C-alpha positions in Angstrom: 28.4 -77.5 30.1 27.0 -75.4 27.5 26.4 -78.5 24.8 24.2 -79.9 27.3 21.9 -76.6 27.8 21.7 -76.6 24.0 20.6 -80.2 23.9 17.8 -79.4 26.8 16.5 -76.6 24.9 17.6 -74.0 27.3 20.1 -72.2 24.9 19.0 -71.6 21.2 21.1 -73.4 18.8 21.9 -69.9 17.1 23.3 -68.4 20.4 25.5 -71.4 20.8 26.9 -71.5 17.3 27.6 -67.5 17.7 29.2 -68.2 20.9 31.5 -70.8 19.9 32.5 -68.7 16.7 33.6 -66.0 19.1 35.4 -68.3 21.1 37.3 -69.8 17.9 38.0 -66.2 16.6 39.3 -65.0 20.2 41.9 -68.0 20.3 43.0 -67.7 16.5 46.9 -66.7 16.3 49.4 -67.2 13.5 51.2 -70.6 13.4 54.9 -70.3 14.7 55.7 -73.7 12.5 54.8 -72.5 9.0 55.5 -69.6 7.0 55.6 -68.4 3.5 58.3 -67.5 1.5 58.0 -63.8 0.6 57.7 -62.5 -2.8 55.3 -59.3 -2.8 57.0 -56.1 -2.2 54.1 -54.5 -1.1 50.7 -55.6 0.1 48.8 -58.7 -1.2 45.4 -58.0 -2.4 43.7 -61.3 -3.2 44.4 -64.9 -2.6 42.9 -68.2 -4.1 43.4 -71.8 -2.8 43.3 -74.5 -5.6 39.7 -76.2 -5.4 41.3 -79.6 -6.4 44.0 -80.5 -3.7 44.0 -77.4 -1.4 47.9 -77.4 -2.1 48.8 -74.2 -4.1 48.0 -70.8 -2.8 47.5 -68.1 -5.5 48.3 -64.4 -4.5 47.9 -61.2 -6.3 50.0 -58.1 -5.1 49.6 -54.3 -5.0 53.0 -54.3 -6.9 51.1 -56.0 -10.0 52.9 -59.3 -9.2 51.6 -62.8 -9.0 52.9 -65.7 -7.0 52.2 -69.3 -6.3 53.3 -71.0 -3.2 53.2 -74.8 -2.3 51.7 -75.5 0.9 52.9 -79.1 0.8 56.6 -78.0 0.6 58.8 -79.1 3.4 56.1 -81.5 4.8 57.3 -83.3 7.9 59.7 -80.5 9.0 59.0 -79.0 12.4 59.5 -75.6 11.3 58.7 -74.9 7.6 58.6 -72.4 5.0 56.3 -72.8 2.1 58.1 -72.3 -1.3 57.2 -69.9 -3.8 57.3 -72.1 -7.0 56.2 -69.6 -9.3 56.9 -65.8 -9.2 55.8 -63.3 -11.9 56.7 -59.5 -11.6 54.7 -56.6 -12.5 56.6 -56.6 -15.7 55.4 -60.0 -16.5 52.0 -60.0 -14.9 49.9 -56.9 -14.2 51.3 -53.2 -14.8 49.1 -52.2 -11.9 47.8 -53.6 -8.7 46.2 -57.1 -9.2 42.7 -56.9 -7.8 41.5 -60.6 -8.2 42.9 -64.0 -8.6 41.0 -67.3 -9.4 42.0 -70.8 -10.1 40.3 -72.5 -13.0 37.5 -74.5 -11.1 38.4 -78.1 -12.8 42.0 -78.0 -13.4 44.8 -76.3 -11.5 46.7 -76.0 -14.9 44.8 -72.6 -15.4 44.4 -69.5 -13.4 43.1 -66.0 -14.1 43.9 -62.7 -12.7 42.6 -59.2 -13.3 43.6 -55.8 -12.3 43.8 -52.0 -12.1 45.3 -52.1 -15.7 41.9 -53.1 -17.0 43.0 -56.3 -18.1 41.9 -59.9 -17.4 44.6 -62.4 -18.1 44.1 -66.1 -18.4 47.3 -68.1 -17.2 48.8 -71.7 -18.1 50.1 -72.5 -14.9 52.4 -75.4 -16.2 54.1 -73.1 -19.0 53.9 -70.0 -16.8 52.7 -68.2 -19.4 49.8 -65.8 -20.3 47.6 -67.6 -23.0 44.8 -65.0 -23.4 44.2 -61.4 -22.3 40.9 -59.7 -22.3 41.2 -55.7 -22.3 38.1 -53.9 -20.6 37.7 -50.3 -20.7 38.3 -49.6 -17.1 39.6 -50.6 -13.9 38.6 -53.9 -12.9 37.8 -54.3 -9.2 37.0 -58.4 -9.2 36.2 -61.1 -11.2 34.8 -64.7 -10.8 34.9 -67.9 -12.4 31.6 -69.8 -12.2 32.1 -73.7 -11.4 29.1 -74.4 -13.4 30.0 -72.3 -16.3 34.0 -72.3 -16.2 34.3 -70.9 -19.6 32.5 -67.7 -18.4 34.1 -65.1 -16.4 31.9 -62.3 -14.6 34.0 -59.0 -14.3 33.0 -56.4 -12.0 34.8 -52.8 -12.5 34.1 -48.9 -11.9 31.2 -48.9 -14.2 27.5 -49.8 -12.4 27.3 -53.1 -14.5 29.1 -56.5 -14.8 30.7 -57.7 -17.8 30.7 -61.5 -18.9 33.7 -62.4 -20.5 34.3 -65.8 -22.9 37.3 -67.6 -22.2 37.1 -69.7 -25.5 36.7 -66.1 -27.6 38.9 -64.1 -25.4 36.2 -61.3 -25.7 33.6 -59.6 -23.7 30.4 -61.3 -24.5 27.5 -59.7 -22.4 26.9 -56.7 -20.2 24.4 -57.1 -17.4 
């Protein structure tokens, strides 16, 4: 009914899109058939879905821990729990809360994390080891890995500027 009114020009397309978005949001609910294996003892601060396959979900916790869930585990079962295939406690990851996590855009073999301990960490997913550490002078609120320049990381923290860090050198290289 509403589609026909949009096609005839009676209802503007933007109004139609808004109504459809609202309708979908009102009907959204948690799945009763899929769950994630629990890991974080406190809240989850950040999530990143791997950009290659959409298979691995990386999470950073308020407790400083990191976890990777395999969203394809137990496929085919009616009720399934996605397994946590990688668990790093706060003793292995960040001392304080994790503020941001990102997969490396070109390869799921690397991911980055930053936290309230003032560190930006680069991780080897396969070896499950930290490969580099960039120490900054303050609490890190977020960071971003750019697809066009995957060696540069933009880091936002308590100061009113952004710092660019170079993954190749492991150092902050520019302040914007």
